[in-house]
N, C-alpha and C positions, 0 to 999 in steps of 0.2 A: 353229444354234445364234444365239442372240442377241448382241449385240455391246455388251453392257452393261459399264459398267466395275464391276472387282470391287477393291475397296478392301480394302487387306491391308498389316501390319505386316512388318517384314522376318522377325520369329521366321515368321509365315503363310506368309510367301512362301516361305522355306527349305521348311518343311513342305510346300507342295505341291508343289515340284520334288522333294522326296524320294520323295514318294507316287507322281509320275509316273514316275521313274526306277525305281522298285521294279516298278510295273505293267508297265511296257515291258520289261524285262530278266526279273526273277524269276519274278514272277506269269504272265505269258505263257509263259514257259517251263515252268512248270509245268501249265499247263492245254494247253498242247499236248502235254505227256507224257501226261496223264490221257486227252486223245482219243485217242492213238496206242494206249493200252491197250484204251482200249474198243473203238475199231475191230476189235483182234485176237479180240474176242470172237463175232465172226461177226455175224449178222443185226443190221443197225442197227435196224429197224422197231420190234424189242421190246426194244431195249438200253437200260435205264435206266440206266447209268453213263455211257453214249456222250450221252443226252439231258441230263443232269446237267450234264456238261461240255461241252457245247454252249450251254447257259444260262449257266453260268458266264462262259465266253468271250464271250458277249455281253454281260454285267454288266460286264466286265474293259474290254472295248472302249469301252463306254458312259461308264465312269468317265474313260478315258484321252483321249476327247474332250471330257467337260467339263472336266477338270484343263487340256489344253490351250487352251481356251476360257478361261478364268479365268486363264490365265498371257498369254496373249496380250493380256487386257483389264486386268491388273492396274495398281491405281494405289498406289504405294506410300504408306503413312501415313508421314509423316515428323515429329518432334518439332519440328523449326523451321517445321515450315508450322503449328503450331496458334497460333492467336490467343489470347493470354493473359487468361484469365478466361471465353472465349466456349465453348460446349460446340461441339468437330468432332470429327470421326472420329479416334479415338484419344487421345480427353479421360476422363479418371476421374472420374466425377460422384457425388456423395454426394446422395440424397434420400430424402424421408420424405413418407409417404402424409398428406395434410390431412386430418382435422385431428389424428387422434393415432399417425399408423403409425410403425413402426420405420425406421430407418436402414440405408438399400441403398445399395450401391456397385456402380457398374456402369463397364465400361470400352465405351465406343463401338467396334465393330469392323465390318468388311465381313461379308457371310453367310458369306462361306467361313471365318471364323475364330468364329463366333456359338458361344459355349456358356453358355446361361444359368445352368446350374448352377457353374459357374466365375466368375460374373459378369460374361460377355463376351456383350452384348446387340450384334444388326445395328442398323446406322445405319436398316434398313428395317423395323425393328419397330416397333410404334405406340409405345414408350416412346421407343425410338432416335428414330425422326422428329420427336417432340414435341419432345425435349432438344435437336435441333441447332441451333444459333443463339443459344441462351437462355443467361443468366449467372445468377451466386450470387444467391440471393435472391427470384427469379422464382418465379412458378407457373405449372406447365403440366397441360393437360386432357388425359386421354390415354382416347381411345374404346376401350373393352372391351367384351366380349360382354354382360356384367351392366349395364353402364351406364358413364358414363363416371366416371374416375379422377381425382384431382388431387393432384399432387406439388409439393413445394417444394425448391427446387437449394438446399442447405447449403453445397455446396462443389464447384469445379471446378478440376482440376487436368490 
């Protein structure tokens, strides 16, 4: 696992901790019970229930390791760390594609909390990276698969 910093808000940190606790207690127990039941069916070599439970166990354990790594390397995004008027992780930014796009509002968060449909974009995304360190009134060029896009920063909160 990598030792990258994972930027999270207080709410995001709480959600990661809750998910980890759920996986370690409830979900592990559920999978263990499924394995026990599947084993009782006999021959494991042709037991699809057993294979499915083993696969789920692997996914649960993998997710637990990932969450533990994220929590170990979590950096809390605090409002008092924000620089007024400058886009940082935790900022809410209103942008408009130049020349005539509609206004869009995004909150810059770490990858663990990213949810573009909810207006939360990662600081590692092309738009997020391009906005960091910029201020209201600046134009930023964002690389995209279809070519570069230019946005104007209308507001930074």
